TIRO-2110 file (N, C-alpha, C; in Angstrom, 1 decimal):
// TIRO-2110
0.8, -1.2, 0.0, N, 1, A
0.0, 0.0, 0.0, CA, 1, A
0.8, 1.3, 0.0, C, 1, A
2.0, 1.2, 0.6, N, 2, A
2.9, 2.4, 0.7, CA, 2, A
3.3, 2.7, -0.8, C, 2, A
3.6, 1.7, -1.6, N, 3, A
4.0, 2.0, -3.0, CA, 3, A
2.9, 2.8, -3.7, C, 3, A
1.6, 2.3, -3.6, N, 4, A
0.5, 2.9, -4.3, CA, 4, A
0.3, 4.4, -3.7, C, 4, A
0.5, 4.5, -2.4, N, 5, A
0.3, 5.9, -1.9, CA, 5, A
1.4, 6.8, -2.5, C, 5, A
2.6, 6.3, -2.6, N, 6, A
3.7, 7.2, -3.2, CA, 6, A
3.4, 7.5, -4.7, C, 6, A
2.9, 6.5, -5.4, N, 7, A
2.6, 6.7, -6.8, CA, 7, A
1.5, 7.7, -6.9, C, 7, A
0.5, 7.6, -6.1, N, 8, A
-0.7, 8.5, -6.1, CA, 8, A
-0.2, 9.9, -5.8, C, 8, A
0.7, 10.0, -4.8, N, 9, A
1.2, 11.4, -4.4, CA, 9, A
2.0, 12.0, -5.6, C, 9, A
2.8, 11.2, -6.3, N, 10, A
3.5, 11.7, -7.4, CA, 10, A
2.6, 12.1, -8.6, C, 10, A
1.6, 11.3, -8.8, N, 11, A
0.6, 11.6, -9.9, CA, 11, A
-0.1, 12.9, -9.5, C, 11, A
-0.5, 13.1, -8.3, N, 12, A
-1.1, 14.3, -7.9, CA, 12, A
-0.2, 15.6, -8.0, C, 12, A
1.0, 15.4, -7.7, N, 13, A
2.0, 16.5, -7.9, CA, 13, A
2.2, 16.8, -9.3, C, 13, A
2.2, 15.8, -10.2, N, 14, A
2.3, 15.9, -11.6, CA, 14, A
1.1, 16.7, -12.2, C, 14, A
-0.1, 16.3, -11.7, N, 15, A
-1.3, 17.0, -12.2, CA, 15, A
-1.3, 18.4, -11.8, C, 15, A
-0.9, 18.7, -10.6, N, 16, A
-0.9, 20.1, -10.1, CA, 16, A
0.1, 20.9, -11.0, C, 16, A
1.3, 20.3, -11.2, N, 17, A
2.4, 21.0, -12.0, CA, 17, A
1.9, 21.3, -13.4, C, 17, A
1.3, 20.2, -14.1, N, 18, A
0.9, 20.4, -15.4, CA, 18, A
-0.2, 21.4, -15.6, C, 18, A
-1.2, 21.4, -14.7, N, 19, A
-2.3, 22.3, -14.8, CA, 19, A
-1.8, 23.8, -14.5, C, 19, A
-1.1, 23.9, -13.4, N, 20, A
-0.7, 25.3, -13.1, CA, 20, A
0.2, 25.9, -14.1, C, 20, A
1.3, 25.1, -14.5, N, 21, A
2.2, 25.7, -15.5, CA, 21, A
1.6, 25.8, -16.9, C, 21, A
0.7, 25.0, -17.2, N, 22, A
0.0, 25.2, -18.5, CA, 22, A
-0.8, 26.5, -18.5, C, 22, A
-1.4, 26.8, -17.4, N, 23, A
-2.2, 28.0, -17.4, CA, 23, A
-1.3, 29.2, -17.4, C, 23, A
-0.1, 29.1, -16.7, N, 24, A
0.9, 30.2, -16.7, CA, 24, A
1.4, 30.4, -18.1, C, 24, A
1.7, 29.2, -18.8, N, 25, A
2.2, 29.3, -20.2, CA, 25, A
1.2, 30.0, -21.1, C, 25, A
-0.1, 29.6, -21.0, N, 26, A
-1.1, 30.2, -21.8, CA, 26, A
-1.1, 31.7, -21.6, C, 26, A
-1.1, 32.1, -20.3, N, 27, A
-1.1, 33.6, -20.0, CA, 27, A
0.1, 34.3, -20.6, C, 27, A
1.3, 33.8, -20.3, N, 28, A
2.5, 34.5, -20.8, CA, 28, A
2.6, 34.6, -22.3, C, 28, A
2.3, 33.5, -23.0, N, 29, A
2.3, 33.4, -24.5, CA, 29, A
1.3, 34.4, -25.0, C, 29, A
0.1, 34.3, -24.5, N, 30, A
-1.0, 35.2, -25.0, CA, 30, A
-0.7, 36.7, -24.8, C, 30, A
-0.2, 37.0, -23.6, N, 31, A
0.1, 38.4, -23.3, CA, 31, A
1.3, 38.9, -24.2, C, 31, A
2.3, 38.0, -24.3, N, 32, A
3.4, 38.4, -25.2, CA, 32, A
3.0, 38.6, -26.6, C, 32, A
2.1, 37.8, -27.1, N, 33, A
1.6, 37.9, -28.5, CA, 33, A
0.8, 39.2, -28.6, C, 33, A
0.0, 39.5, -27.7, N, 34, A
-0.8, 40.8, -27.8, CA, 34, A
0.1, 42.0, -27.7, C, 34, A
1.1, 42.0, -26.8, N, 35, A
2.0, 43.1, -26.7, CA, 35, A
2.8, 43.2, -28.0, C, 35, A
3.3, 42.1, -28.5, N, 36, A
4.0, 42.1, -29.8, CA, 36, A
3.2, 42.6, -31.0, C, 36, A
2.0, 42.2, -31.0, N, 37, A
1.1, 42.6, -32.1, CA, 37, A
0.7, 44.1, -32.0, C, 37, A
0.4, 44.5, -30.8, N, 38, A
-0.1, 45.9, -30.7, CA, 38, A
1.0, 47.0, -30.6, C, 38, A
2.2, 46.6, -30.1, N, 39, A
3.3, 47.6, -29.9, CA, 39, A
4.3, 47.5, -31.1, C, 39, A
4.5, 46.4, -31.6, N, 40, A
5.5, 46.2, -32.6, CA, 40, A
5.0, 45.7, -34.0, C, 40, A
3.7, 45.6, -34.1, N, 41, A
3.1, 45.1, -35.3, CA, 41, A
3.7, 43.7, -35.7, C, 41, A
4.0, 42.9, -34.7, N, 42, A
4.6, 41.6, -35.0, CA, 42, A
3.8, 40.6, -34.1, C, 42, A
3.4, 39.5, -34.8, N, 43, A
2.7, 38.5, -34.1, CA, 43, A
3.5, 37.2, -34.1, C, 43, A
3.6, 36.5, -33.0, N, 44, A
4.3, 35.2, -33.0, CA, 44, A
3.5, 34.2, -33.7, C, 44, A
4.0, 33.5, -34.7, N, 45, A
3.3, 32.5, -35.5, CA, 45, A
3.0, 31.3, -34.7, C, 45, A
3.8, 31.0, -33.7, N, 46, A
3.6, 29.8, -32.9, CA, 46, A
2.7, 30.0, -31.6, C, 46, A
2.3, 31.2, -31.3, N, 47, A
1.6, 31.5, -30.1, CA, 47, A
0.3, 30.8, -30.0, C, 47, A
-0.5, 30.8, -31.1, N, 48, A
-1.8, 30.1, -31.1, CA, 48, A
-1.6, 28.6, -30.9, C, 48, A
-0.7, 28.0, -31.5, N, 49, A
-0.4, 26.6, -31.4, CA, 49, A
-0.1, 26.2, -29.9, C, 49, A
0.9, 27.0, -29.4, N, 50, A
1.3, 26.7, -28.0, CA, 50, A
0.1, 26.8, -27.0, C, 50, A
-0.7, 27.8, -27.2, N, 51, A
-1.9, 28.0, -26.4, CA, 51, A
-2.8, 26.9, -26.5, C, 51, A
-3.0, 26.4, -27.7, N, 52, A
-3.9, 25.2, -27.9, CA, 52, A
-3.3, 24.0, -27.3, C, 52, A
-2.0, 23.8, -27.3, N, 53, A
-1.4, 22.6, -26.6, CA, 53, A
-1.7, 22.7, -25.1, C, 53, A
-1.5, 23.9, -24.6, N, 54, A
-1.7, 24.1, -23.2, CA, 54, A
-3.2, 23.8, -22.8, C, 54, A
-4.1, 24.2, -23.6, N, 55, A
-5.5, 24.0, -23.4, CA, 55, A
-5.8, 22.5, -23.3, C, 55, A
-5.2, 21.7, -24.2, N, 56, A
-5.3, 20.2, -24.1, CA, 56, A
-4.8, 19.7, -22.8, C, 56, A
-3.6, 20.2, -22.4, N, 57, A
-3.1, 19.7, -21.1, CA, 57, A
-4.0, 20.1, -19.9, C, 57, A
-4.4, 21.3, -19.9, N, 58, A
-5.3, 21.8, -18.8, CA, 58, A
-6.6, 21.0, -18.8, C, 58, A
-7.1, 20.8, -19.9, N, 59, A
-8.4, 20.1, -20.0, CA, 59, A
-8.3, 18.6, -19.5, C, 59, A
-7.4, 17.9, -20.0, N, 60, A
-7.4, 16.4, -19.8, CA, 60, A
-6.6, 16.0, -18.5, C, 60, A
-5.6, 16.7, -18.2, N, 61, A
-4.9, 16.5, -16.9, CA, 61, A
-5.7, 17.1, -15.8, C, 61, A
-6.3, 18.3, -16.1, N, 62, A
-7.2, 18.9, -15.1, CA, 62, A
-8.4, 18.1, -14.8, C, 62, A
-8.9, 17.4, -15.7, N, 63, A
-10.1, 16.5, -15.4, CA, 63, A
-9.7, 15.5, -14.4, C, 63, A
-8.6, 14.9, -14.5, N, 64, A
-8.1, 13.9, -13.5, CA, 64, A
-8.0, 14.6, -12.1, C, 64, A
-7.4, 15.8, -12.0, N, 65, A
-7.2, 16.5, -10.8, CA, 65, A
-8.6, 16.8, -10.2, C, 65, A
-9.5, 17.3, -11.0, N, 66, A
-10.8, 17.6, -10.5, CA, 66, A
-11.5, 16.4, -10.0, C, 66, A
-11.4, 15.3, -10.6, N, 67, A
-12.0, 14.0, -10.1, CA, 67, A
-11.3, 13.6, -8.8, C, 67, A
-10.1, 13.8, -8.7, N, 68, A
-9.3, 13.5, -7.4, CA, 68, A
-9.9, 14.4, -6.3, C, 68, A
-10.1, 15.6, -6.5, N, 69, A
-10.5, 16.6, -5.5, CA, 69, A
-12.0, 16.7, -5.3, C, 69, A
-12.8, 16.0, -6.2, N, 70, A
-14.2, 16.0, -6.1, CA, 70, A
-14.9, 17.3, -6.4, C, 70, A
-14.3, 18.0, -7.4, N, 71, A
-14.8, 19.4, -7.8, CA, 71, A
-15.4, 19.4, -9.1, C, 71, A
-15.7, 18.2, -9.7, N, 72, A
-16.5, 18.2, -11.0, CA, 72, A
-17.9, 18.7, -10.6, C, 72, A
-18.5, 19.3, -11.6, N, 73, A
-19.9, 19.7, -11.4, CA, 73, A
-20.8, 18.5, -11.2, C, 73, A
-21.6, 18.5, -10.2, N, 74, A
-22.5, 17.4, -9.9, CA, 74, A
-24.0, 17.9, -9.8, C, 74, A
-24.9, 17.1, -10.3, N, 75, A
-26.3, 17.3, -10.2, CA, 75, A
-26.8, 16.5, -9.1, C, 75, A
-27.2, 17.1, -8.0, N, 76, A
-27.4, 16.4, -6.7, CA, 76, A
-28.9, 16.4, -6.3, C, 76, A
-29.8, 16.9, -7.2, N, 77, A
-31.2, 17.0, -6.7, CA, 77, A
-31.8, 15.7, -6.3, C, 77, A
-31.5, 14.6, -7.0, N, 78, A
-32.0, 13.3, -6.6, CA, 78, A
-31.2, 12.7, -5.5, C, 78, A
-29.9, 12.9, -5.6, N, 79, A
-28.9, 12.3, -4.6, CA, 79, A
-29.2, 12.9, -3.2, C, 79, A
-29.5, 14.2, -3.1, N, 80, A
-29.7, 14.8, -1.8, CA, 80, A
-31.0, 14.3, -1.1, C, 80, A
-32.0, 13.8, -1.8, N, 81, A
-33.2, 13.3, -1.2, CA, 81, A
-33.2, 11.9, -0.8, C, 81, A
-32.2, 11.1, -1.3, N, 82, A
-32.1, 9.7, -1.0, CA, 82, A
-31.6, 9.4, 0.4, C, 82, A
-31.9, 8.2, 0.8, N, 83, A
-31.4, 7.7, 2.1, CA, 83, A
-29.9, 7.4, 2.0, C, 83, A
-29.2, 7.4, 3.1, N, 84, A
-27.8, 7.1, 3.0, CA, 84, A
-27.4, 5.8, 2.3, C, 84, A
-28.2, 4.8, 2.5, N, 85, A
-28.0, 3.5, 1.8, CA, 85, A
-28.1, 3.7, 0.3, C, 85, A
-29.2, 4.4, -0.2, N, 86, A
-29.4, 4.6, -1.6, CA, 86, A
-28.3, 5.5, -2.2, C, 86, A
-27.9, 6.5, -1.4, N, 87, A
-26.9, 7.4, -1.9, CA, 87, A
-25.6, 6.6, -2.1, C, 87, A
-25.3, 5.7, -1.2, N, 88, A
-24.1, 4.8, -1.4, CA, 88, A
-24.2, 4.0, -2.6, C, 88, A
-25.4, 3.4, -2.9, N, 89, A
-25.5, 2.5, -4.1, CA, 89, A
-25.4, 3.4, -5.3, C, 89, A
-26.1, 4.6, -5.3, N, 90, A
-26.0, 5.5, -6.5, CA, 90, A
-24.6, 5.9, -6.7, C, 90, A
-23.8, 6.2, -5.7, N, 91, A
-22.5, 6.7, -5.9, CA, 91, A
-21.6, 5.6, -6.4, C, 91, A
-21.8, 4.4, -6.0, N, 92, A
-21.0, 3.2, -6.5, CA, 92, A
-21.3, 3.1, -8.0, C, 92, A
-22.6, 3.1, -8.4, N, 93, A
-23.0, 3.0, -9.8, CA, 93, A
-22.4, 4.1, -10.6, C, 93, A
-22.5, 5.3, -10.1, N, 94, A
-22.0, 6.5, -10.8, CA, 94, A
-20.5, 6.4, -11.0, C, 94, A
-19.7, 6.1, -10.0, N, 95, A
-18.3, 6.1, -10.1, CA, 95, A
-17.8, 5.0, -11.0, C, 95, A
-18.4, 3.8, -10.9, N, 96, A
-17.9, 2.7, -11.7, CA, 96, A
-18.3, 2.9, -13.2, C, 96, A
-19.5, 3.4, -13.4, N, 97, A
-19.9, 3.7, -14.8, CA, 97, A
-19.1, 4.8, -15.4, C, 97, A
-18.8, 5.9, -14.6, N, 98, A
-17.9, 7.0, -15.1, CA, 98, A
-16.5, 6.5, -15.4, C, 98, A
-16.0, 5.6, -14.5, N, 99, A
-14.7, 5.0, -14.7, CA, 99, A
-14.6, 4.2, -16.0, C, 99, A
-15.7, 3.4, -16.2, N, 100, A
-15.8, 2.7, -17.5, CA, 100, A
-15.8, 3.6, -18.7, C, 100, A
-16.6, 4.7, -18.6, N, 101, A
-16.6, 5.6, -19.7, CA, 101, A
-15.3, 6.3, -20.0, C, 101, A
-14.6, 6.6, -18.9, N, 102, A
-13.3, 7.3, -19.0, CA, 102, A
-12.3, 6.3, -19.7, C, 102, A
-12.3, 5.0, -19.3, N, 103, A
-11.4, 4.1, -19.9, CA, 103, A
-11.7, 3.8, -21.3, C, 103, A
-13.0, 3.8, -21.7, N, 104, A
-13.4, 3.6, -23.0, CA, 104, A
-12.9, 4.8, -23.9, C, 104, A
-13.1, 6.0, -23.4, N, 105, A
-12.6, 7.2, -24.1, CA, 105, A
-11.1, 7.2, -24.2, C, 105, A
-10.4, 6.7, -23.1, N, 106, A
-9.0, 6.6, -23.2, CA, 106, A
-8.5, 5.7, -24.3, C, 106, A
-9.2, 4.6, -24.5, N, 107, A
-8.9, 3.7, -25.5, CA, 107, A
-9.0, 4.3, -26.9, C, 107, A
-10.1, 5.0, -27.1, N, 108, A
-10.3, 5.7, -28.4, CA, 108, A
-9.3, 6.9, -28.6, C, 108, A
-9.0, 7.5, -27.5, N, 109, A
-8.0, 8.6, -27.6, CA, 109, A
-6.6, 8.0, -27.9, C, 109, A
-6.3, 6.9, -27.4, N, 110, A
-5.1, 6.2, -27.7, CA, 110, A
-5.0, 5.8, -29.2, C, 110, A
-6.2, 5.2, -29.7, N, 111, A
-6.2, 4.9, -31.1, CA, 111, A
-6.1, 6.1, -32.0, C, 111, A
-6.6, 7.2, -31.6, N, 112, A
-6.5, 8.4, -32.4, CA, 112, A
-5.0, 8.9, -32.4, C, 112, A
-4.4, 8.9, -31.2, N, 113, A
-3.0, 9.4, -31.1, CA, 113, A
-2.1, 8.4, -31.9, C, 113, A
-2.4, 7.1, -31.8, N, 114, A
-1.6, 6.2, -32.6, CA, 114, A
-1.8, 6.4, -34.1, C, 114, A
-3.0, 6.7, -34.5, N, 115, A
-3.2, 7.0, -35.9, CA, 115, A
-2.4, 8.3, -36.4, C, 115, A
-2.4, 9.3, -35.5, N, 116, A
-1.6, 10.5, -35.8, CA, 116, A
-0.1, 10.1, -35.9, C, 116, A
0.3, 9.2, -35.1, N, 117, A
1.7, 8.8, -35.2, CA, 117, A
2.0, 8.0, -36.5, C, 117, A
1.0, 7.1, -36.8, N, 118, A
1.2, 6.3, -38.0, CA, 118, A
1.2, 7.2, -39.3, C, 118, A
0.4, 8.2, -39.4, N, 119, A
0.3, 9.0, -40.6, CA, 119, A
1.4, 10.1, -40.5, C, 119, A
2.1, 10.2, -39.4, N, 120, A
3.2, 11.2, -39.3, CA, 120, A
2.7, 12.6, -39.4, C, 120, A
1.6, 12.9, -38.8, N, 121, A
1.0, 14.3, -38.9, CA, 121, A
1.7, 15.2, -37.9, C, 121, A
2.0, 16.4, -38.4, N, 122, A
2.7, 17.4, -37.6, CA, 122, A
1.8, 18.7, -37.5, C, 122, A
2.1, 19.5, -36.5, N, 123, A
1.4, 20.8, -36.4, CA, 123, A
1.9, 21.7, -37.5, C, 123, A
1.0, 22.6, -37.9, N, 124, A
1.3, 23.5, -39.0, CA, 124, A
2.5, 24.5, -38.8, C, 124, A
2.5, 25.1, -37.6, N, 125, A
3.5, 26.2, -37.4, CA, 125, A
4.8, 25.6, -36.9, C, 125, A
4.8, 24.9, -35.8, N, 126, A
6.0, 24.4, -35.2, CA, 126, A
6.5, 23.1, -35.7, C, 126, A
5.7, 22.4, -36.5, N, 127, A
6.1, 21.1, -37.0, CA, 127, A
6.4, 20.1, -36.0, C, 127, A
5.7, 20.1, -34.9, N, 128, A
5.8, 19.2, -33.8, CA, 128, A
4.9, 18.0, -34.2, C, 128, A
5.4, 16.7, -34.0, N, 129, A
4.5, 15.6, -34.2, CA, 129, A
3.2, 15.8, -33.4, C, 129, A
2.1, 15.7, -34.0, N, 130, A
0.8, 16.0, -33.4, CA, 130, A
0.5, 15.0, -32.3, C, 130, A
1.0, 13.7, -32.4, N, 131, A
0.7, 12.7, -31.4, CA, 131, A
1.3, 13.1, -30.1, C, 131, A
2.4, 13.9, -30.1, N, 132, A
3.0, 14.3, -28.8, CA, 132, A
2.0, 15.1, -28.0, C, 132, A
1.2, 15.9, -28.7, N, 133, A
0.2, 16.7, -28.0, CA, 133, A
-1.1, 15.8, -27.6, C, 133, A
-1.5, 15.1, -28.6, N, 134, A
-2.8, 14.3, -28.5, CA, 134, A
-2.6, 13.1, -27.6, C, 134, A
-1.4, 12.7, -27.2, N, 135, A
-1.3, 11.6, -26.3, CA, 135, A
-1.7, 11.9, -24.9, C, 135, A
-1.8, 13.2, -24.6, N, 136, A
-2.3, 13.6, -23.3, CA, 136, A
-3.8, 13.4, -23.2, C, 136, A
-4.5, 13.2, -24.3, N, 137, A
-6.0, 12.9, -24.2, CA, 137, A
-6.2, 11.6, -23.6, C, 137, A
-5.6, 10.5, -24.1, N, 138, A
-5.9, 9.2, -23.4, CA, 138, A
-5.2, 9.1, -22.0, C, 138, A
-4.1, 9.8, -21.9, N, 139, A
-3.5, 9.8, -20.5, CA, 139, A
-4.4, 10.5, -19.5, C, 139, A
-5.0, 11.6, -19.9, N, 140, A
-5.9, 12.3, -19.0, CA, 140, A
-7.2, 11.5, -18.7, C, 140, A
-7.8, 10.9, -19.8, N, 141, A
-8.9, 10.0, -19.6, CA, 141, A
-8.6, 8.9, -18.7, C, 141, A
-7.4, 8.2, -18.9, N, 142, A
-7.1, 7.1, -18.0, CA, 142, A
-6.9, 7.5, -16.6, C, 142, A
-6.2, 8.6, -16.4, N, 143, A
-6.0, 9.1, -15.0, CA, 143, A
-7.3, 9.4, -14.3, C, 143, A
-8.2, 10.0, -15.1, N, 144, A
-9.6, 10.3, -14.6, CA, 144, A
-10.3, 9.1, -14.2, C, 144, A
-10.2, 8.1, -15.1, N, 145, A
-10.8, 6.8, -14.9, CA, 145, A
-10.3, 6.1, -13.6, C, 145, A
-9.0, 6.2, -13.4, N, 146, A
-8.4, 5.7, -12.1, CA, 146, A
-9.0, 6.4, -10.9, C, 146, A
-9.2, 7.7, -11.0, N, 147, A
-9.7, 8.4, -9.8, CA, 147, A
-11.2, 7.9, -9.5, C, 147, A
-12.0, 7.8, -10.6, N, 148, A
-13.3, 7.3, -10.4, CA, 148, A
-13.4, 5.8, -9.9, C, 148, A
-12.5, 5.0, -10.4, N, 149, A
-12.4, 3.6, -10.0, CA, 149, A
-12.0, 3.6, -8.5, C, 149, A
-11.0, 4.4, -8.1, N, 150, A
-10.6, 4.5, -6.7, CA, 150, A
-11.7, 4.9, -5.8, C, 150, A
-12.5, 5.9, -6.3, N, 151, A
-13.7, 6.3, -5.5, CA, 151, A
-14.7, 5.2, -5.3, C, 151, A
-15.0, 4.5, -6.4, N, 152, A
-15.9, 3.3, -6.3, CA, 152, A
-15.4, 2.3, -5.4, C, 152, A
-14.2, 2.0, -5.4, N, 153, A
-13.6, 1.0, -4.5, CA, 153, A
-13.7, 1.5, -3.0, C, 153, A
-13.4, 2.7, -2.8, N, 154, A
-13.5, 3.3, -1.5, CA, 154, A
-15.0, 3.2, -1.0, C, 154, A
-15.9, 3.5, -1.9, N, 155, A
-17.3, 3.4, -1.5, CA, 155, A
-17.8, 2.0, -1.2, C, 155, A
-17.1, 1.0, -1.8, N, 156, A
-17.5, -0.4, -1.5, CA, 156, A
-16.9, -0.9, -0.2, C, 156, A
-15.7, -0.3, 0.1, N, 157, A
-14.9, -0.8, 1.3, CA, 157, A
-15.2, 0.0, 2.6, C, 157, A
-15.6, 1.2, 2.5, N, 158, A
-15.8, 2.1, 3.6, CA, 158, A
-17.2, 2.4, 3.9, C, 158, A
-17.5, 2.8, 5.1, N, 159, A
-18.9, 3.1, 5.5, CA, 159, A
-19.3, 4.5, 4.9, C, 159, A
-18.4, 5.4, 4.9, N, 160, A
-18.7, 6.8, 4.4, CA, 160, A
-19.0, 6.7, 2.9, C, 160, A
-19.7, 7.8, 2.4, N, 161, A
-20.0, 7.9, 1.0, CA, 161, A
-18.9, 8.9, 0.5, C, 161, A
-18.1, 8.3, -0.4, N, 162, A
-17.0, 9.1, -1.0, CA, 162, A
-17.5, 9.7, -2.3, C, 162, A
-17.2, 11.0, -2.4, N, 163, A
-17.5, 11.8, -3.7, CA, 163, A
-16.3, 11.6, -4.6, C, 163, A
-15.1, 11.6, -4.0, N, 164, A
-13.9, 11.4, -4.7, CA, 164, A
-12.9, 10.7, -3.7, C, 164, A
-11.7, 10.3, -4.1, N, 165, A
-10.8, 9.7, -3.2, CA, 165, A
-10.4, 10.6, -2.0, C, 165, A
-10.6, 11.9, -2.1, N, 166, A
-10.2, 12.8, -1.1, CA, 166, A
-11.4, 13.5, -0.4, C, 166, A
-12.7, 13.2, -0.8, N, 167, A
-13.8, 13.9, -0.3, CA, 167, A
-15.0, 13.0, 0.1, C, 167, A
-15.4, 13.1, 1.3, N, 168, A
-16.5, 12.4, 1.8, CA, 168, A
-17.8, 13.3, 1.8, C, 168, A
-18.9, 12.7, 1.4, N, 169, A
-20.2, 13.4, 1.3, CA, 169, A
-20.5, 14.0, 2.7, C, 169, A
-20.9, 15.3, 2.6, N, 170, A
-21.2, 16.0, 3.8, CA, 170, A
-20.1, 16.9, 4.3, C, 170, A
-18.9, 16.6, 3.8, N, 171, A
-17.7, 17.4, 4.3, CA, 171, A
-17.3, 18.4, 3.2, C, 171, A
-18.0, 18.4, 2.0, N, 172, A
-17.6, 19.2, 0.9, CA, 172, A
-17.9, 20.7, 1.1, C, 172, A
-18.6, 21.0, 2.2, N, 173, A
-18.9, 22.4, 2.5, CA, 173, A
-17.8, 23.2, 3.2, C, 173, A
-16.7, 22.5, 3.4, N, 174, A
-15.6, 23.1, 4.1, CA, 174, A
-15.0, 24.3, 3.3, C, 174, A
-15.2, 25.5, 3.8, N, 175, A
-14.7, 26.7, 3.0, CA, 175, A
-13.2, 26.7, 2.8, C, 175, A
-12.5, 26.0, 3.5, N, 176, A
-11.0, 26.0, 3.4, CA, 176, A
-10.6, 25.3, 2.1, C, 176, A
-11.5, 24.5, 1.5, N, 177, A
-11.2, 23.7, 0.3, CA, 177, A
-11.5, 24.5, -1.0, C, 177, A
-12.1, 25.6, -0.9, N, 178, A
-12.5, 26.3, -2.1, CA, 178, A
-11.3, 26.8, -2.8, C, 178, A
-11.3, 26.7, -4.1, N, 179, A
-10.2, 27.1, -5.0, CA, 179, A
-8.9, 26.5, -4.7, C, 179, A
-8.9, 25.3, -4.2, N, 180, A
-7.6, 24.6, -3.8, CA, 180, A
-7.0, 24.0, -5.0, C, 180, A
-5.7, 24.3, -5.2, N, 181, A
-4.9, 23.7, -6.3, CA, 181, A
-3.6, 23.3, -5.7, C, 181, A
END
């Protein structure tokens, strides 16, 4: 178990690093491009591509981090009126079905990235192999699937109702967790 806890901690740090630095990269590149275009009448040809790459990273790695922290948008109208036992059953169904969907999408994302590798497609401006960017799609879906799978297992093994591996139902109103990264 110590090994899995260390791997989980490393993955969480990786997710935080990728999401935060990708957002910083998008901001710096976008601001530099606006300044260059408006003050010097020069636009960086690579700025849009780099920003698009960072959006892919933020979206798919960020989805895993959001699942880990239990901050994905949830529709709880039905969930909130159920008994604790039915809440538990519903959460198990939701987490395992969501994990299955994430792994399914990871498989198709992998096939797409592999196809890009096979046809040797490159980005237009920087001429970077496109699969280098798109490989983050299946990685993000797989990491998100692992988070939901972990939540489902926790719900089967523990008495509490877990919203995510780090969040128990009823404790999500803690104001100290708001905007946590």
